[in-house]
C-alpha positions as CSV (number, residue, x, y, z in Angstrom):
1,X,-0.2,-0.6,-0.1
2,X,1.1,3.7,-0.4
3,X,2.7,4.4,2.3
4,X,2.5,8.4,2.7
5,X,4.1,8.3,6.1
6,X,6.7,7.0,5.0
7,X,6.4,9.6,2.0
8,X,6.0,13.4,3.8
9,X,7.4,12.3,7.6
10,X,5.1,10.7,10.3
11,X,5.1,13.3,12.4
12,X,4.9,16.5,10.7
13,X,2.2,15.4,8.3
14,X,0.3,14.0,11.4
15,X,0.7,17.8,13.4
16,X,-0.3,19.6,10.5
17,X,-3.5,17.5,9.9
18,X,-4.3,17.5,13.5
19,X,-4.0,21.1,13.4
20,X,-5.8,21.2,10.2
21,X,-8.5,18.4,11.5
22,X,-9.0,21.0,14.6
23,X,-9.7,24.3,13.1
24,X,-12.4,22.5,10.7
25,X,-14.4,20.8,13.3
26,X,-14.5,23.8,15.8
27,X,-15.1,25.7,12.4
28,X,-18.1,23.4,11.7
29,X,-19.7,24.2,15.3
30,X,-19.0,27.7,15.1
31,X,-20.9,28.8,11.6
32,X,-23.6,25.8,12.5
33,X,-25.4,28.4,15.1
34,X,-24.9,32.0,12.0
35,X,-26.1,29.4,9.3
36,X,-29.5,28.6,11.4
37,X,-30.3,31.9,12.1
38,X,-29.4,33.3,8.6
39,X,-31.8,30.7,7.5
40,X,-34.9,30.5,10.7
41,X,-35.0,34.1,9.2
42,X,-35.8,33.5,6.0
43,X,-32.9,33.0,3.5
44,X,-33.5,30.0,1.6
45,X,-31.5,28.5,-1.0
46,X,-32.7,28.4,-4.1
47,X,-33.9,25.5,-5.5
48,X,-36.6,22.7,-5.3
49,X,-40.1,24.9,-5.2
50,X,-37.8,27.8,-3.8
51,X,-35.4,27.6,-7.1
52,X,-35.1,31.0,-8.7
53,X,-32.5,33.4,-10.8
54,X,-29.8,35.2,-9.8
55,X,-27.6,32.6,-8.8
56,X,-26.1,31.1,-11.6
57,X,-26.9,28.9,-14.4
58,X,-28.3,25.7,-13.1
59,X,-26.9,22.6,-13.3
60,X,-29.3,19.2,-14.0
61,X,-30.9,17.7,-10.5
62,X,-29.2,14.3,-11.5
63,X,-25.3,15.9,-12.0
64,X,-25.4,17.9,-9.0
65,X,-26.7,15.3,-6.7
66,X,-23.8,13.1,-7.7
67,X,-20.8,15.4,-8.1
68,X,-21.6,17.7,-4.9
69,X,-22.3,14.2,-2.7
70,X,-19.0,11.8,-4.3
71,X,-16.3,13.4,-2.2
72,X,-17.9,13.1,1.0
73,X,-17.5,9.2,0.8
74,X,-14.3,9.3,-1.4
75,X,-12.2,11.8,1.1
76,X,-13.3,9.6,3.8
77,X,-12.6,6.5,2.8
78,X,-9.5,7.7,1.0
79,X,-8.4,9.0,4.5
80,X,-9.1,5.8,5.7
81,X,-7.5,3.9,3.0
82,X,-4.0,6.4,3.7
83,X,-3.7,6.6,7.8
84,X,-6.4,4.4,9.3
85,X,-6.4,0.8,7.1
86,X,-4.9,-1.3,9.3
87,X,-6.9,-1.4,12.3
88,X,-10.3,-1.4,10.1
89,X,-8.7,-5.3,9.3
90,X,-8.0,-5.9,12.1
91,X,-11.2,-5.1,13.9
92,X,-14.1,-5.3,11.1
93,X,-16.7,-5.4,14.0
94,X,-15.3,-2.8,16.0
95,X,-17.4,0.6,16.4
96,X,-15.2,2.5,14.4
97,X,-15.6,-0.4,11.4
98,X,-19.6,-0.4,11.4
99,X,-20.0,3.2,11.9
100,X,-17.7,4.2,8.9
101,X,-19.7,1.4,6.7
102,X,-23.1,3.1,7.8
103,X,-21.0,6.2,6.9
104,X,-20.2,5.2,3.0
105,X,-23.6,3.8,2.9
106,X,-25.5,6.8,3.2
107,X,-23.2,8.9,0.3
108,X,-23.5,5.4,-2.1
109,X,-27.3,6.3,-1.1
110,X,-27.2,10.0,-1.7
111,X,-24.7,10.1,-4.1
112,X,-25.5,7.2,-6.8
113,X,-28.8,5.7,-5.9
114,X,-31.1,8.8,-5.7
115,X,-29.6,10.8,-8.2
116,X,-30.6,7.2,-10.4
117,X,-33.9,7.2,-8.8
118,X,-35.7,10.8,-9.2
119,X,-37.4,11.5,-11.9
120,X,-36.9,15.0,-13.5
121,X,-36.1,17.1,-11.0
122,X,-35.3,21.1,-10.6
123,X,-32.3,21.8,-11.5
124,X,-29.4,23.4,-9.3
125,X,-27.8,26.7,-9.5
126,X,-24.5,26.4,-9.2
127,X,-23.6,28.8,-6.6
128,X,-26.0,26.2,-4.3
129,X,-24.3,23.1,-6.1
130,X,-20.9,24.5,-4.7
131,X,-21.9,24.9,-1.4
132,X,-22.9,21.7,-1.2
133,X,-19.8,20.5,-2.7
134,X,-17.9,22.6,-0.5
135,X,-19.5,21.0,2.8
136,X,-19.1,17.8,1.3
137,X,-15.3,17.9,1.0
138,X,-15.2,19.5,4.4
139,X,-16.9,17.1,6.0
140,X,-15.2,13.8,4.2
141,X,-11.9,15.3,5.6
142,X,-13.8,15.6,9.3
143,X,-15.1,13.0,10.0
144,X,-11.9,10.9,7.6
145,X,-9.3,12.1,9.8
146,X,-11.4,11.0,12.7
147,X,-11.9,7.9,11.9
148,X,-8.5,7.7,10.5
149,X,-6.5,8.5,13.6
150,X,-8.8,9.3,16.5
151,X,-11.0,6.3,16.9
152,X,-9.9,3.4,18.4
153,X,-9.7,0.4,17.0
154,X,-11.0,-1.7,19.4
155,X,-14.3,-0.8,21.3
156,X,-16.6,-3.3,19.9
157,X,-19.7,-2.0,18.4
158,X,-21.9,-4.0,21.2
159,X,-21.4,-1.5,23.5
160,X,-25.0,0.2,24.8
161,X,-24.0,3.8,23.7
162,X,-22.8,2.4,20.8
163,X,-25.7,0.2,20.0
164,X,-28.1,2.5,20.9
165,X,-26.8,5.3,18.8
166,X,-26.1,2.6,15.8
167,X,-29.9,1.6,16.3
168,X,-31.0,5.7,15.9
169,X,-28.7,6.0,12.9
170,X,-30.4,3.3,11.2
171,X,-34.1,4.4,11.6
172,X,-33.4,7.8,10.7
173,X,-31.5,6.4,7.2
174,X,-34.4,3.7,6.2
175,X,-36.6,6.4,6.9
176,X,-35.0,9.0,4.9
177,X,-34.9,6.7,1.9
178,X,-38.7,6.4,2.2
179,X,-39.0,9.7,2.8
180,X,-37.3,10.2,-0.7
181,X,-39.5,7.8,-2.4
182,X,-42.6,9.1,-1.3
183,X,-41.8,12.1,-2.9
184,X,-40.9,10.8,-6.0
185,X,-43.4,9.1,-6.5
186,X,-46.1,11.4,-5.3
187,X,-47.3,12.3,-8.4
188,X,-48.2,10.2,-10.9
189,X,-46.4,10.1,-14.6
190,X,-47.4,13.3,-16.1
191,X,-48.9,15.0,-13.4
192,X,-48.2,18.4,-12.1
193,X,-48.4,20.9,-9.0
194,X,-47.5,20.0,-5.5
195,X,-49.6,17.4,-3.3
196,X,-49.5,16.5,0.6
197,X,-46.7,13.8,1.4
198,X,-48.3,11.3,3.2
199,X,-46.9,8.0,4.9
200,X,-43.7,7.3,6.8
201,X,-42.3,10.5,8.8
202,X,-44.7,12.8,7.0
203,X,-47.5,11.6,9.5
204,X,-45.4,13.1,12.1
205,X,-43.6,16.2,10.4
206,X,-44.0,19.0,7.2
207,X,-40.4,17.9,6.9
208,X,-40.2,14.3,7.1
209,X,-36.7,13.6,4.7
210,X,-34.8,16.1,6.9
211,X,-36.1,15.5,10.4
212,X,-35.4,11.6,9.2
213,X,-31.4,13.2,8.3
214,X,-30.9,14.8,11.7
215,X,-32.0,11.7,13.6
216,X,-29.8,9.5,11.3
217,X,-27.0,11.8,11.9
218,X,-27.4,12.3,15.9
219,X,-27.7,8.7,16.4
220,X,-23.8,8.7,14.3
221,X,-22.6,11.3,16.9
222,X,-23.9,9.1,20.4
223,X,-22.7,5.8,18.6
224,X,-18.8,7.8,17.3
225,X,-19.3,9.4,20.8
226,X,-16.8,12.0,19.6
227,X,-16.2,16.0,18.5
228,X,-16.2,15.6,14.7
229,X,-19.3,13.4,15.0
230,X,-21.3,15.8,17.2
231,X,-20.2,18.7,15.1
232,X,-21.7,16.9,12.2
233,X,-24.9,16.1,13.4
234,X,-25.3,20.3,14.9
235,X,-24.7,21.6,11.3
236,X,-27.2,18.6,10.1
237,X,-29.9,20.4,12.4
238,X,-29.0,24.1,12.1
239,X,-28.9,23.7,8.1
240,X,-32.3,21.1,7.4
241,X,-34.5,22.2,10.6
242,X,-35.0,25.7,9.2
243,X,-35.5,24.4,5.9
244,X,-38.2,21.9,7.3
245,X,-39.9,25.3,9.2
246,X,-40.0,26.6,6.1
247,X,-41.8,23.7,4.4
248,X,-44.0,23.3,6.9
249,X,-45.3,27.1,7.0
250,X,-45.6,26.7,2.6
251,X,-47.9,23.9,2.8
252,X,-49.6,25.3,5.2
253,X,-50.6,28.1,3.2
254,X,-50.7,26.4,-0.2
255,X,-52.9,23.7,1.2
256,X,-55.6,26.2,3.7
257,X,-58.2,24.0,5.5
258,X,-56.5,20.9,4.1
259,X,-53.2,20.6,5.7
260,X,-53.2,18.3,8.8
261,X,-53.4,20.6,11.4
262,X,-51.6,18.2,14.2
263,X,-48.4,17.6,11.9
264,X,-45.8,19.3,13.2
265,X,-42.7,21.2,11.3
266,X,-39.2,18.9,11.9
267,X,-39.1,17.5,15.6
268,X,-42.4,15.4,16.0
269,X,-45.0,16.9,18.6
270,X,-42.8,20.0,19.8
271,X,-41.9,21.9,16.3
């Protein structure tokens, strides 16, 4: 295997990447709150139902999803192969190995399977694509270095915290895919316009897809038990929850008198 430590010098490389990793991790924590404030105050990314001009040229939806999401698992796997592969092979049922597989499973679905499943899809402005791409590169490095260099190899996945977190991750991931399936098949071929989604998490919240992904990464953070995973979960909440909030009010305005009154925005029974 290609030996990066031997080529660049283990101590110097580790120190440099560790320093950059700390900056990137705390940067994710610090920027999460301003992102939440900006989005909850009414700033909306111009894609999907909020699509509008003025944000650059548009990319095909399938191409946008594939190219913006794929760097995250690619960088993550590269970090593991270059800096942490021996531990993965020695302890295939460790918390680190199983959670690494869970991280990759989500992004293989999001970057490869989901673009193939969507039917049409509104094009994505280049500026929105660029912001998503930057975050995926950023998070791929944050999680990849953490898993490669900071997590222990020998912690089994069946510890109570890891089992609880992985179960929540699995629940969230399954419901992410279910919510996507509901939204993709909301309209029959040839139909246009918006409909009220039903089933799955949509029974409880307007943003069933966002709520499921938030739960997914909270479970991941619980199982991993480290700051980088918690930073990712926090940023996911701060990025998606305000969008779900605005989705909720959009549905209420769009379907006055028809929209389920007990349905919340993002957090079942509360918000």
